[in-house]
C-alpha positions in Angstrom: 13.8 -8.8 52.3 10.9 -6.6 51.0 13.5 -3.9 49.8 15.4 -6.6 47.9 12.2 -7.9 46.3 11.0 -4.4 45.2 14.5 -3.7 43.8 14.4 -6.9 41.8 10.9 -6.2 40.4 12.0 -2.7 39.4 15.1 -4.0 37.7 13.1 -6.8 36.0 10.5 -4.2 34.8 13.2 -1.9 33.3 14.7 -4.9 31.6 11.4 -5.9 30.0 10.6 -2.4 28.7 14.1 -2.1 27.3 13.4 -5.1 25.1 10.8 -3.0 23.2 12.5 0.5 23.2 13.0 0.3 19.4 9.9 -1.4 18.3 7.3 0.5 16.1 5.1 2.7 18.3 2.9 5.8 18.0 5.9 8.1 18.0 8.0 6.0 15.7 5.5 4.0 13.5 8.3 2.4 11.6 10.5 1.6 14.6 14.1 2.7 15.3 17.5 1.3 14.6 18.9 -0.4 17.7 22.4 1.0 18.5 23.4 -2.6 19.4 22.5 -3.9 15.9 25.2 -4.6 13.3 26.1 -1.2 11.7 25.1 -2.7 8.3 21.4 -2.8 9.5 21.4 0.9 8.6 21.9 0.0 4.9 18.1 0.0 4.6 17.6 3.3 6.4 16.7 5.3 3.3 13.8 2.8 2.7 12.4 3.0 6.2 8.8 4.3 5.9 6.1 4.0 3.3 6.4 4.7 -0.5 4.0 4.9 -3.4 5.5 2.7 -6.2 5.0 1.7 -9.8 5.7 -2.0 -10.5 6.4 -3.4 -14.0 6.8 -7.0 -15.0 8.2 -8.4 -18.2 6.3 -10.8 -20.4 7.9 -14.0 -21.9 7.9 -12.3 -25.3 10.1 -9.5 -24.0 7.4 -6.8 -23.7 6.6 -5.0 -20.5 3.2 -5.0 -18.8 1.5 -1.8 -17.8 2.8 -0.5 -14.5 0.6 -1.3 -11.5 0.3 0.8 -8.3 1.6 -0.6 -5.0 2.8 0.6 -1.6 6.1 -0.6 -0.2 6.6 -0.2 3.6 9.9 -0.8 5.5 10.2 -0.8 9.2 12.6 -1.9 11.9 11.6 -5.1 13.8 12.9 -7.3 16.6 13.6 -4.2 18.7 15.5 -2.6 16.0 17.8 -5.5 15.2 16.2 -6.4 11.8 14.1 -5.0 9.0 10.8 -6.1 7.6 9.1 -4.9 4.4 5.6 -5.3 3.1 4.2 -4.7 -0.4 0.5 -4.1 -1.1 -0.4 -4.1 -4.8 -3.5 -2.7 -6.4 -4.2 -6.0 -8.1 -4.8 -7.5 -4.7 -1.4 -9.4 -4.4 0.8 -9.0 -1.3 4.3 -9.9 -0.3 7.0 -9.2 2.1 10.3 -10.2 3.6 12.4 -10.4 6.8 15.9 -8.9 6.4 18.7 -9.7 8.8 22.4 -9.0 8.6 24.6 -11.8 9.9 27.8 -10.4 11.3 29.6 -13.8 11.2 29.2 -14.2 7.4 29.1 -10.4 6.8 26.0 -10.9 4.5 22.4 -9.9 4.4 19.9 -12.7 4.4 16.4 -11.9 3.1 13.5 -14.3 3.6 10.7 -13.7 1.1 7.0 -14.6 1.3 3.9 -13.8 -0.8 0.2 -14.3 -0.7 0.0 -15.8 -4.3 2.6 -18.5 -3.5 2.4 -19.8 0.1 5.1 -22.2 0.8 6.5 -24.4 3.7 10.0 -22.9 3.2 10.8 -19.3 2.4 13.0 -18.2 -0.5 16.3 -16.8 0.8 18.4 -14.1 -0.9 21.9 -13.2 0.1 24.1 -10.1 -0.6 25.6 -6.9 0.6 25.7 -3.2 0.0 28.1 -2.4 -2.8 28.9 1.3 -3.0 25.6 3.1 -3.2 23.6 0.0 -4.1 22.3 -3.0 -2.2 22.6 -6.2 -4.3 21.1 -9.6 -3.4 21.3 -13.0 -5.2 19.5 -16.3 -5.3 20.7 -19.2 -7.5 18.3 -19.7 -10.5 18.7 -21.7 -13.7 17.6 -20.0 -16.9 14.9 -21.7 -19.1 17.7 -22.9 -21.5 19.5 -24.6 -18.7 22.2 -22.0 -18.2 23.3 -21.7 -14.6 23.0 -18.3 -13.0 21.2 -16.2 -10.4 18.3 -13.9 -10.0 19.8 -10.5 -8.9 17.9 -7.9 -6.9 19.3 -4.4 -6.8 18.2 -1.3 -4.8 19.6 1.9 -6.2 19.1 5.7 -6.4 18.3 5.4 -2.6 17.5 8.7 -0.8 15.1 10.0 1.8 12.7 10.9 -1.1 12.5 7.4 -2.6 14.4 4.6 -4.3 14.4 2.3 -7.3 14.6 -1.5 -7.5 15.3 -4.0 -10.3 15.2 -7.8 -10.6 17.4 -9.4 -13.3 18.6 -12.8 -14.3 22.4 -12.9 -14.7 24.7 -15.7 -15.6 27.6 -16.7 -13.3 30.0 -14.1 -14.7 27.2 -11.5 -14.9 28.2 -10.8 -18.5 24.6 -11.6 -19.4 21.9 -9.5 -17.8 18.2 -9.9 -18.4 15.8 -7.6 -16.4 12.4 -9.0 -15.7 10.9 -6.7 -13.0 11.4 -3.0 -12.1 9.9 -0.8 -9.4 10.2 2.9 -8.8 9.2 4.4 -5.4 8.5 7.8 -4.0 8.3 8.3 -0.2 4.9 9.2 1.3 5.4 12.2 3.6 2.2 11.8 5.6 2.7 8.0 5.8 -0.6 7.4 3.8 -0.4 6.2 0.3 -2.6 7.6 -2.5 -4.3 4.2 -2.6 -5.1 4.3 1.1 -6.4 7.9 0.9 -8.8 6.9 -1.9 -10.0 3.8 -0.1 -10.6 5.9 3.1 -12.5 8.5 1.1 -14.7 5.8 -0.5 -15.7 4.5 3.0 -16.2 8.1 4.3 -18.5 8.9 1.4 -20.7 5.9 2.3 -20.7 7.0 6.0 -21.7 10.6 5.1 -24.6 9.2 2.9 -25.9 7.0 5.8 -25.5 9.9 8.2 -27.4 12.3 5.9 -24.4 14.6 6.1 -24.8 16.0 2.6 -22.4 18.8 3.1 -19.5 16.4 3.8 -20.7 14.1 1.0 -20.6 16.8 -1.6 -17.2 18.0 -0.3 -15.8 14.7 -1.6 -16.2 16.1 -5.1 -14.0 18.7 -6.8 -15.5 22.2 -7.3 -16.3 21.3 -10.9 -17.2 17.7 -10.1 -19.9 16.0 -12.2 -22.3 13.1 -11.7 -24.0 11.0 -14.3 -27.1 9.6 -12.7 -29.1 6.9 -14.6 -31.7 8.4 -17.0 -30.8 12.0 -16.1 -28.8 14.9 -17.5 -25.2 15.5 -16.3 -25.2 17.4 -13.0 -22.2 19.6 -11.9 -21.2 22.1 -9.3 -21.6 21.9 -5.5 -25.2 23.4 -5.5 -26.4 20.9 -8.2 -24.8 18.0 -6.4 -26.2 19.0 -3.0 -29.7 19.2 -4.5 -29.4 15.8 -6.1 -28.0 13.9 -3.1 -30.2 15.5 -0.4 -33.1 13.1 0.5 -36.4 14.2 1.9 -36.6 14.0 5.7 -38.9 11.0 5.7 -36.4 8.9 3.6 -33.3 7.4 5.1 -30.3 5.6 3.8 -29.9 2.6 6.1 -26.9 1.0 4.4 -24.4 2.0 1.7 -21.2 0.2 0.6 -18.9 0.7 -2.3 -16.6 -2.2 -3.3 -13.9 -1.2 -5.9 -12.8 -3.9 -8.4 -9.8 -1.9 -9.4 -8.2 1.4 -8.4 -5.6 2.7 -10.9 -3.5 5.8 -10.1 -1.5 7.8 -12.6 0.2 10.9 -11.2 -2.6 13.2 -10.0 -5.4 11.4 -11.8 -7.0 8.1 -10.8 -10.0 5.9 -11.7 -11.8 3.1 -10.0 -14.8 1.0 -10.8 -16.8 -1.6 -9.0 -20.0 -2.3 -7.3 -22.2 -0.2 -5.0 -25.0 -1.5 -2.8 -27.4 -0.2 -0.2 -30.7 -0.1 1.5 -33.3 2.7 1.8 -36.1 3.2 4.3 -39.0 4.8 2.3 -41.5 7.2 3.6 -43.9 4.2 3.8 -41.4 2.6 6.2 -40.5 0.0 3.7 -36.9 -1.2 3.3 -35.7 -1.3 -0.3 -32.4 -2.9 -1.3 -30.5 -1.9 -4.4 -27.2 -2.6 -6.2 -25.3 -1.2 -9.2 -22.0 -0.7 -10.9 -20.0 2.5 -11.1 -16.9 4.3 -12.6 -15.2 7.2 -10.8 -12.5 9.5 -12.0 -10.5 11.1 -9.1 -8.3 14.2 -9.0 -5.5 14.8 -6.4 -5.9 18.3 -5.0 -3.7 19.6 -2.2 -2.7 16.1 -1.1 -6.3 14.8 -1.0 -8.2 12.8 -3.6 -11.6 14.3 -4.8 -14.2 12.9 -7.2 -14.2 14.6 -10.5 -16.5 12.3 -12.6 -19.0 9.9 -11.1 -21.2 7.6 -13.2 -23.3 4.7 -12.1 -26.4 2.6 -13.0 -28.4 0.0 -11.3 -28.1 -3.7 -11.8 -31.6 -5.3 -12.3 -32.8 -7.6 -9.6 
């Protein structure tokens, strides 16, 4: 009886673990395709992973807004039987979808959700892969009352990236009006430029609080420049080290930088926002302070460094 019980427990354990073989994990952060999934589940294989993207929306007058930065991440879910994607935009908006292929209807069903427009029922898009494109539709009437669909198309799909376009089309698709387009480049190290900059901002504050001035100054380019309030421009590693190094009897108890916007354009980026902190003076008095800043970043060897750093205090 004991032998039968142990065998059952072993079989049960193997069965449980098998349910998660293809889920995202440390080795495969974006999951794996389950060999038992419909073969069409592999349609989205080129998109699996994380991409840096540029997103452009069209205005009602026909002009296009300036592109904003976003990351778009695809991964296998439900033990490799479906696909989930998540977008994180630099304007603070987020969205995503669950993608499943239904073998009975031979169609993809995409259920979309977003942070700006929470709803009690998700929008659903349907479609298929057509040649080297994935095309999805949802019925949508034009402002003039003409019946049609909103059409989403993935194209130029490869391991290095892909493109996407959203268009209104009439029933015969003889009228096509694009309103949204996105271009994406795959992130090799799985960290987006936006994430690297945000991490460096936090690490800068930590180095300041730790009085690790060597690490702090290394967040700047070799020709980095700072523009302190009521002082001359200071540049170069030695000048920056001298400026940032506090006397031993003074400590930075708290430092936090909160970006209002981070904009990335190729290998140059800027961000601006609010900084705040607290200092322990040599008289053992805690002094709080706050200000506003603008930083220009340069991408160097895959990392983002501060090139120009200007700030000034906000009066109490």
